[in-house]
N, C-alpha and C positions, 0 to 999 in steps of 0.2 A: 641597332643592327640593320633594320630596314629603314632607309632614309627617304625612299621615294614610293609613291603609290603605284601599284601595278597598272599598266595600260592593258585593258582587256582585249583591245583590238590586236595587240601583239601576241596574245595567247591563242592564236588561231590553231585549228586542228591541223595535223600533218598533211591532210589532203587539201589544205588551203581554205577550208570553210571556217567561218567564225564559230565560236562556242555557242551552244543554244542559249536563248534568252531565258533568264530566270523569271518565274511568274511574279507579278507585282502584288504582294500580299501585305496588307496593312497590319501592323502589330495588334490593333484592337480586335481584329477578326481573323484568327488563325485558320488555316485550311486544315480540316481533319480528314485524314484518309482512313480507309477501312470501314468497319461496320459501325455506323454512328448510333444505331439502335442499341447496341451493346453498352455504349456509354450512358445512355439514358436509364438503363435498368439498374445500374450501380448507384446506390444511395451516396450522397455526398455528406460526409460528417462535418459538422461545424468544428472549428478549431477549439471551441470550449469544451467539447465532449470528452477530450482526453486531458484537459488541464487538471493539474493536481494529482494525477495518477502516477504512482511510482511502482514499478515491478522489478523485483530483484530475481533474476532468473536462476533456475536450478544450476548448480555448479559455479555460481558467481559469489564472490566474497566482496563486500563493500565495507569500508571503514570511513565513518564520517557522521555528519549531522544532517537530518532531513527535517525541514521546518515548513509549517503551513501547508501540509500535504492533505489533499482531500481523501485519497485512499492509498494505502501502502499494502502491497501484496508481495509477501516474501516467500519465495520458493528456495532461495539460496541462503546465504548467511549475511547478517548485518551486525556490525559492531559499532555502536554509536548511540546518539540521542535522537529521539523522534518526537515531533508534534504533528499529529494527524487526526482527521475526523474519524477515520476507520482504519483498523489495522488487521490484516489476516496473515497469520504465520501458517503456511501450508505444511503438511506432513513431509518430513525430510528437510524442512527449512528451520532456521533458528535466528534468534536475536539476543544480543547481550548488550545491555545499556539501560538508559532511562527513557521511558515512553510515556507521553501524555496523549490520551486519545478519548474520544467520546464512546466508541465501541471497539471491542477487541474480540477476535475469534482465534483461538490457539489450537492448531492441529499438530504443531511441531514443538520446538523447545524455546522457552523464554527464560532468561536469567538476568536479574537486575531489579530495577524499580519500575513498576507498572501502575500508572494512575489512570483509571478508567472512570470517566465522568458519568457514564450511563450504564451500559451493559457489557459484562465480561462473560464470555462463553469459552469453556475449555472442553474440547472434544476428547474422545476416548484415547486418541494417540498423543494428546497434549501433555506437556511437562513444564510446569511453571515453578520457578524458584526465585525467592527474593521478597521484596517489600511490595505488597499488592494492596491497592485500595480500589473500591468499586461501589456502584450504587445498586445495581442488580447483578445477579450471578447465576450461572448455570454450569453444571459440571457433569459430564457423562461418566458412566462406569468405566473404569480403566484409566481415567485421567489421573495425573499426579500434580499435587499442589503442596509446596513446602515453603515456609517462611512466615513473615508477619503479615497477616491479612486483616484489613480494616474495611468495614462496611460503612460507607458514607451515606447517611440518611439525608434525602433531599430536604431542602428548607421548607417546602410546602407541607411535608409530612411531620415536621417537628411541631411540637405543641406550642401554641402561641403564648400560653400562660407560663410555661417553664422557661427559665433562662437558658441561653445556649450553653451547651456543655462540650468539652473536648473529649477525645478518646481516653485521655488520662483519667478524667473524672468518671467515665463509664467504661470500665474494662470489659464489659460484656460485648462491646462493639469490636474489640480487638481479639483476634484469634491468633495465637502463636502455636503453630502446629506443623505436623508433617503428615499430610493426608496423601495416601497413595492412591486411593480410589474410593468412591462412595460405597462400593460393594465390599472392599476389604476393610474399610473403616467400621462398617456395621458388623462384619463377621468377627473383627477383633474385640468388639465389645461383648460378644456372646461367649468368648473362650474363657 
């Protein structure tokens, strides 16, 4: 479209004066206008500070797979499979799928297969349904848990003398239940 370079001498102002000269600024040292002290006050985040952080915002629905995630924070809805170091499902948020994580904190709804290598915490507003395995577990009054629940004993805690056993050999490690809350489960036993 443009085949020739513009001649800046031809672009003179209507009064016949040439256009003002542009300052000679090298790209390595840009000129900063305004309050430079304000720029110094703001901390500069390293690019690695947010690496591996996935946030699904409220009102957002995502279908897909999330892998090798450092932290997954769900305020909306996720349908898919996840591999993460830490997963938080916020109140009002939900996930349906298969999740493998080191730590999980559930304030919202989870449905599917949840494999927690370390600690699972279900808050009072949490509702978990499906196949669940964990190493340590905490559940607040009012939380709901339903499905096949397996406590995975860490290898260090297992007896060195005893041969390794599977959940099928020790059914006490497998809980098939429908727990509505820690308070309602204990009151149901007293009726």
